[in-house]
Each structure stands twice: as structure tokens, then as C-alpha cells.
C-alpha positions in Angstrom: 23.6 -37.8 51.4 26.2 -38.8 48.1 29.6 -39.2 48.3 31.8 -37.1 46.5 32.6 -39.6 43.6 28.9 -39.7 43.4 28.4 -36.2 42.7 31.8 -36.5 40.7 30.1 -38.4 38.5 26.4 -36.8 38.2 28.4 -33.7 37.3 30.6 -34.9 34.8 26.9 -36.7 33.2 25.5 -33.4 33.5 28.9 -31.6 31.2 30.1 -29.9 34.5 33.6 -30.1 35.1 35.2 -32.0 37.8 39.0 -31.1 39.2 40.4 -34.8 40.4 43.6 -35.9 41.5 45.8 -38.3 40.0 48.9 -40.1 41.1 50.8 -36.9 38.7 48.9 -33.5 39.3 45.5 -32.3 40.4 43.5 -32.6 37.3 40.5 -31.1 35.4 37.8 -33.5 34.3 35.0 -33.3 31.5 33.7 -36.5 29.9 35.6 -36.5 26.8 32.7 -37.3 24.2 30.7 -34.5 25.0 31.8 -31.7 22.7 30.2 -29.0 24.8 31.8 -30.1 28.1 35.5 -30.6 26.3 34.7 -26.6 24.9 34.0 -25.4 28.2 37.1 -26.9 30.1 39.0 -25.6 26.8 37.5 -21.8 27.9 38.1 -22.3 31.7 41.7 -23.0 30.8 42.1 -20.3 28.8 44.0 -23.3 26.7 43.6 -23.1 22.5 41.7 -25.3 21.1 44.5 -26.7 18.4 45.7 -28.2 21.7 44.8 -32.5 21.8 43.5 -32.9 25.4 44.6 -36.3 26.7 42.2 -38.8 28.1 42.3 -40.8 31.0 40.6 -44.6 31.5 40.4 -47.2 34.1 41.6 -50.2 32.2 43.4 -51.5 29.1 40.7 -52.8 27.5 39.0 -49.4 27.6 42.3 -48.2 25.2 41.5 -51.5 23.2 38.7 -49.3 21.7 40.4 -45.8 21.7 44.0 -46.8 20.0 45.3 -48.7 16.9 47.5 -51.0 19.1 49.7 -53.3 17.9 52.2 -56.4 20.0 54.6 -53.7 21.0 52.3 -51.3 21.9 50.0 -53.3 24.0 54.3 -54.4 25.8 54.5 -51.1 26.8 51.2 -50.1 28.0 51.0 -53.2 30.7 55.0 -52.5 31.2 54.1 -48.9 32.0 50.3 -48.7 33.2 48.8 -47.7 35.0 51.3 -44.8 36.1 52.9 -41.9 35.8 52.7 -42.0 31.5 50.6 -40.5 29.1 51.0 -42.7 25.7 51.0 -40.8 22.2 49.0 -42.9 20.1 47.4 -43.4 16.8 43.8 -42.8 17.6 40.9 -45.7 16.4 38.3 -44.7 14.0 35.5 -45.2 16.8 37.8 -42.4 19.0 37.9 -40.0 15.9 33.8 -40.4 15.6 33.2 -40.4 19.2 35.0 -38.6 21.3 34.8 -34.4 21.3 37.1 -32.5 18.7 40.2 -31.2 21.0 40.8 -34.6 22.1 42.2 -36.5 19.4 44.6 -34.2 17.3 44.7 -33.0 14.3 47.6 -36.0 13.4 45.0 -38.7 14.4 46.7 -39.1 17.9 45.2 -39.5 21.0 47.1 -39.3 24.5 45.3 -41.9 27.1 46.8 -42.4 31.0 46.0 -45.2 33.6 46.5 -43.2 36.1 48.0 -45.2 39.2 45.6 -43.2 41.6 41.7 -45.0 42.6 40.0 -42.0 42.2 41.0 -41.0 39.1 40.2 -44.9 38.1 37.1 -45.5 39.6 36.1 -41.9 37.9 37.3 -43.1 34.2 35.5 -46.2 35.3 31.7 -44.6 35.7 32.0 -42.0 33.4 33.9 -43.1 30.6 36.7 -41.4 29.1 37.2 -38.3 30.9 40.2 -35.6 29.9 43.4 -35.6 32.0 45.2 -32.3 31.9 46.5 -30.4 35.1 44.1 -28.2 37.2 45.4 -24.4 35.5 44.9 -21.7 33.3 47.3 -22.4 30.6 50.7 -21.3 30.9 50.3 -20.9 34.6 51.9 -23.9 37.0 49.8 -26.8 37.5 47.5 -26.4 41.1 48.7 -28.5 44.1 45.8 -28.1 46.7 42.1 -27.9 45.7 42.1 -25.0 47.4 44.8 -23.7 44.7 42.4 -24.8 42.0 39.1 -23.4 43.7 40.8 -20.3 43.7 42.0 -20.3 40.1 38.9 -21.8 38.6 36.1 -21.5 41.6 32.1 -22.2 40.7 33.5 -23.1 36.6 34.6 -26.5 38.4 30.9 -28.2 40.2 33.2 -30.4 42.2 36.4 -30.6 43.5 37.5 -34.0 44.4 39.8 -34.6 47.1 41.8 -38.4 48.0 44.8 -40.1 49.4 46.8 -40.2 47.8 48.0 -36.5 47.0 49.6 -36.4 43.6 53.2 -36.1 43.3 53.3 -32.8 41.9 55.0 -33.5 38.6 53.5 -33.8 35.2 53.1 -37.3 33.5 56.3 -38.1 30.9 54.4 -37.8 27.6 55.3 -40.8 25.5 55.3 -40.8 21.9 54.1 -44.6 20.5 53.2 -43.7 17.1 56.8 -44.5 15.8 59.1 -48.0 15.3 60.0 -47.3 19.0 58.7 -45.5 22.4 59.8 -42.3 22.0 60.1 -39.7 25.4 58.3 -36.1 24.1 58.3 -34.4 27.4 59.7 -35.7 30.5 57.6 -35.6 33.4 
């Protein structure tokens, strides 16, 4: 019998959606390089397509291929990730080509997290970058439990991945690293 993480990986590779735990909130995952899956996620959330989706990765090395990094940005990332932060960075040329529309913002930026949760990082490691957006309909409070997420999304989500430790219940802090100095855009 396959483990829940194996079921989640297979679902994401098929283009399905998965609810998964992070250190902050329950996340809603689609493969970030699958345009149809990202579109399905935006429809499930009833989210405007003009709002870019952030991604979760499992390591610093993955960030190197997705974002334009310099010394100060690398230092900030090493000090703060994994953790409850989403770093807004200039997207790399390869990210602009390889990631689905809706992931890289119109300004050429990308939001990236390394969640401090073992299941979230394992999912990203096994599948590649996955979307890191809260499990909720746009404009509604995020689901706090798997049961709430099921009530919200039902069969729109293929796998509901539960795991410890439980999310903190607070969103990640969005930190803009595109300028000369880090700037908090949204506090968690």
C-alpha cells in the first residue's frame, strides 16, 4: 500500500492538486511547471490570475536556478530559510521559461519559500517546485485543519496530506529582496 506522500507525489505528477502542511498554514500544491495544474489551482481558489503564486522548494540550490541572487540576497536566504518567510526575488531567465503562467509576476519577480516542515520539503524535493499558497478560496480565511480544507475543496483536491508538526496558523511573512535592502511587504 503506498504511503500518503507517495500518493501525493503521484497526484502532483498527474497534474492534480494536493493540500499539504507547512510551518505556517496548510498549503495548496500544484506542480509549478505544469500550466494546466496551476490553472486548475487558480480555478479551485477562485483566485484572480493576475496575482502570482509563490513556490515552495526543498533547498537553497533550487533557489539558485529560479532567482537572480547576489551576495546580500544569498546571505538573507541562508539566515532566514527554512522558515516562515516568502522571499520576493527577481526571477531567473530559466524560471520565466520553465514555470507556468501565474507563478512569475508581471514585474518578473518570484515568491519562494523553503518551509520549515519535513512533509512540505519532501514534497518539493520529490516533485520539484510546488505552489505555496494557502488552502482557501480567495478572500476567505485559510483552512486550519484538513477537515476544513476538505469541506472547502472536496474532490477538487486529489490528496489531503496531514502531518506533524501542525502549521502555526499564521501566514508567511513576505519579504521583498528585489531592492538594495530587504523590505517586509506583509507580516505573517
